[in-house]
N, C-alpha and C positions, 0 to 999 in steps of 0.2 A: 395745031396750037394745043389741043387737049394732049397730044405726048409732050408737047415742052414742058406744060405745066405737072404733067406726072415726074417727067425728069427733075425739074426744080425741087419738086417736093421730095423725091428719094434723096436727092444730096442733102437737102435739108435735113431730114430724118437719119440718113448717114452720119453726117455731119454732128448732129446731137449727139446720136450715140458712140461717136468717137471721141467726143467732149465728157460724156458721161464716165468712160472707162479710163479715161486719162487721168480726171480728178478723183476716181474712186479710192478709197483709202484700201492700202495693201499690207498685210504682215510681211515684212521683209528682215534680212539677217546677212549682214555682208561684214568680211575683213578687211582692213588695209592698214598699211604704214603711214605714219605722218610724223616728221621730226625725229624719227627714231623710235617712236611710240607706237606699240600695236594695239589698233582700236578696233573694237567688237561694236557695229552699228546696227541695233534693230528698232523695229518699229511694233509696237502691237496694237492693233487698231481696236481690239475689243476694251483697253483700256484706255486709248487714247494716248501712249506714251512713248516717247523715245529712251530707249535703255542704251547708255553709251560706256561702255568698258573701256578704260584707258590702261595699258601696264606697259612697262619695264622692267625685267629684273623682278626686286623685290618691290617696285611700286605698283601699285594696283588698286583703282579707283573707279568706282560704278556711280555714274549720274543719269539719274530719272528724270525726264526733262518733260515738262507740260507745255509742248509747242505745237502751232498749229503744223498739220500734216503737209507736206509738200513733194512734188515728184523727184526733186533732186536727192541724190544720195553722196556719200562722201562728204557730210555736213561739218566734221571738226574743223576749224580752218584756223586756230591758234591753240595752245598749250604752255602755261606756266607752273615753274614747280617751284614753290618756295619753302625755305626750312630755316628754322631759328630752334637751336638749342636741339629738345626731343620733340618738337612740334614740325609737322609737314602739313602744306597745303597744296591743292591743285586747282589751278582755274584753267576752263576751256572756253573758247568762243565757239559757238554751236550755230550754223546760217548766220555767221557775222553778229551774234548776239553773246553776250559775256554772262554766262551763267553763275549760279549760286557756289562758291567754292567747296571743296571736300577737303575735309581736315583730319589728321591723325595728331593723337598724343601717345609717346611710347608703343605705336603701331595700332593704337586702338582708335578706331572711328569716332568722332568727337565733333559736335558742331561747330562751325567756325565763329560761331559767338563768344565761346568758351576759350578763343586762344587768347593768348597773351598780348598787352600791348605792343610790345616789341613784333611781334607776328602781326596783329592789326594796323601797325604801321607802314608794315610791306606790302600789304594789300591794297588794291585800290581804293580810294577814299570813298568812290560812289556805292559801293558795297554797302556801305554803313550810312547811307544819307536817308534811308527810310525812315519815317518819323510816323507818330500819331499824336494825336490831340488829345490832353488828358481833359478829365470832367472836373474832378477835386469837388466832388458835392458829398454828401451826408444824408442819408433815410433811414431811420430808425435805428440809429447807431450804426449803420452799416459804411464804413466809407467806400464812397465809388471813385475810383481812380481812371478806366477804362472799361467801355463796354463791346468796342470791336463790332458796332451796329447790331449786337443782339439784343434780344430780352431774356434778362436772368430771372428763373423763377425760384426763389430762396424757401422752403417748407418753415414754416415758423410754428409749428406744432398743431395748428388747426387749419391751415390755409397756405398761403404763401404772399411773401412780399414780392412784388414785381418790381424789376428796376429796367427801365426802358431805356434806349439809347436816345428816345426823344424828349426823356426828362418827364415823361408820365409814369412816375413810380406811384405805386399803389398797393394797398394792403388788399388781398382777397380772403375775405373769411368763408370756411366752407363748413367745417366740423363743430359741433359743439364740445367736445371731449380733445383733450390735448393727446396727441400721437408721437411719440417719441422716435419710433424708427418705421417710417413708412415704408418698410421693404416690399409692399405688394405695389409699389406705383410703377406702371409702364408710359412710354410715352411715344407717340411717332407723329411726323408730320409736324401740324400745328395742334395737336393735342395731348392731353395728359389724361391718364385715367386711373383711377384710384376704386379700391373698393369705398362701401359707404360705411366709416369707420363709428358711426354714429349706432350701427348695428349690433355691436357686440362681438362676439367669437364669431358667430355666423353672418356673414355678409348675403344679405338679402335683394342687394341693388349696387352698383357701380356710380360713381359721379364720373363727368366728362366734362374736363375744360377746356374751352375754344381756346389757345395762346393768342389767337387775333383779335375777336372780339370780346373775350372774356366770359361769356356765356357759360353757364355751368347746367349741364344735363344732368337727370337722375335716371339711369335706364333699370326698371327690374327685372331681376332675375328668376327666372322658373326656376332653377335648382340653385340652393343655398351654396356658396363659396366659402370655404374654409379658410382661417387665418391662417393653415397650414398650406397655404398655396405659394406659388412664386412663379415670375415672368419667365418666360422661355426664350423671347424675344421677337422680332419684328420684321414681317415681310409683305411688301406692297404696302396696301392699305391697313393689315391688319396686325393687331397683337395677340400674342399667345400665351394663355395660362396654364399652368398645372396644378391641378388640387391633389395633394399627396395622401389627404385624409381619404378622401372618395375616390382616388384614382380616376381622375379623368382630366381630359386635355381639351381647352377650351380657344376657339379662334373667335375675336372681337372685332368688328368692324365701327369704330368709332363715328365716323361721318355716315353712317348709314344707320346706326344704332342696332347692328343686328349681331347675334352671338351663336354660334352652335357648336357642338360636342362633334369634337373627331378624334379619330385613332391616335394612337400616341407614338409622334414621330417629331423630329426637327428639320430645321432645313440646315444643310451644310453645304457653303458656299453655293446657295441657290437651287441645290437640288434636295429633295424629300428623300428623309432618311428614317425607316421605322425605327421604333424604340420600343421596349417593355416598359411596364408600371415600374418593376422593380429598378430597372437603371433612372427613370425619372423621378422616383422618389427618393433617391439619392440628394438632390436638388441641386446638384453641382452641372447638371448638363443645360447647356444653352446653345442657341443658334451659332454657327460659324459663317461670318461672313467673308466674302471675296475683296476685299481690299487691297490697296497698291502697298498701304501703310499699316503697321500695326504697333500699337503702343502698348510696353509692358514696363512696369515696375520690381526691380531686382536689387534687394538689400537696400531699399529706400530710393535708389538711384532710378531715373526715368530715363529709358532707352525707345528707340525707333528701330524697328527694322521693314524691310521691303519684303514683297513676295517673291523678286525675281532671285535676289542673292542671299535673303535672311541674314546678312549682316546685322549686328548691332550696333548701333550708334548714340553715345551718350548726348544729351540735348540739354541738362540743364544741370549745375552745381548745387542745385537747390535737393533738402531731404523731402522726398514727396512720399506721401501717406494714401492718398486716392486718386484716380485717373474721374473726370467727370465725363469728357466726352472727349471724343475724337472724330475728324472729317477730314479726309486725305491729309493734307500738309499742316494742320493746325491740329493742338491737342491743349484741353483744359483740365488742369489737375489743381492739388490743394497742398499748400504746403504750410505747416504752421495753422495761423488764422489766414491765410489769404489763398484766393481763388486766383491762379495764374492764367494766363496763355503762351503758347511758344509757337510760333513759326519761322521757318526760315526768312521770310521777309524783315519781321520784327524782332525776332529773339525772343526771349522771356520777358514778359509784361504783366505787370500787378495790375488786376481789373479790381477787384474788392477787397475789404478786410472786415472781417466779421468774426467778433469775439466767440462767437458760439461754434466756430469751425476747431477752435483750439481741442474741443474734447467730445464733439460730435459733429462728425461729419460724413456719414455713409448716407445714401440718398436723399442728402439735403437740397442739392440745387440740379436745376433742370435748364439747358440753355437752348434758344430759338434763335 
């Protein structure tokens, strides 16, 4: 009886181990042919993305798919190519799911949302059926159209206006003096960290705003922070500052209210990279993040690139002057006196209109 129990236990353990291995995510890359197209299908387990390249002659499209990992391979099961004058769009089905189309205008990668009416009429109507609920309210002369379930903090020179998707709009007063360019502000997770602008030229403390509770903490600094300081970037729970006057780098952890001086360095795609004070004093050095998508403004046009092909894709026809925030396949940006959002799902959406953005827009908006 004891031997039987041991055998059953071994069978259970072996089967469990088999299931674990069977469902374990694995990097892979394979090539195959489908309907005359050459397919290169890859899975990147670190990014949890499928990368699918479809090519034939001069036709070449790459799809980056945020789909659940499965053990099956050769998952492209349909391909359609649409052409209208100088426009071309490809639509694929991957594991029996229709993906967002990839398009080109004059052979240049362009968001499908910018295609002509004639092209959009050719594409399946369900692609354009995604909708959102407009708010259409006003607070402090700010026209609110859509908040994408976010909290939007707008600098009002002595604190913030909070625009809340739950309609809990609020004015948050922090400083007595007006600050027209809060260039020292950093933010991470649910914290906004800023020097105490009431201190004058030398900052002796920091102000920390909890964006969830809206509590404000004051953290006294052992060493003064000069106005000649800037934010290098974030890593895990920390914000890093560099003081060019005193040639010191600091790591601050908001939720612990702790700070320490560190040797000069940055994080380059998650890895520490030593720097000299001379390089950091230039003020142009920032952390580099390992993201699937990167957004950049070139000649007032907003483009998206990806880490796999580096191809540029035009995603809006608006004249863009500042990127506020980006995360994966969403980007928030300023055009004119509007804050917009772009996503493949919704396209370009007006979020708020604020006259102040017409002439002052640097470091004014923080999105959580």
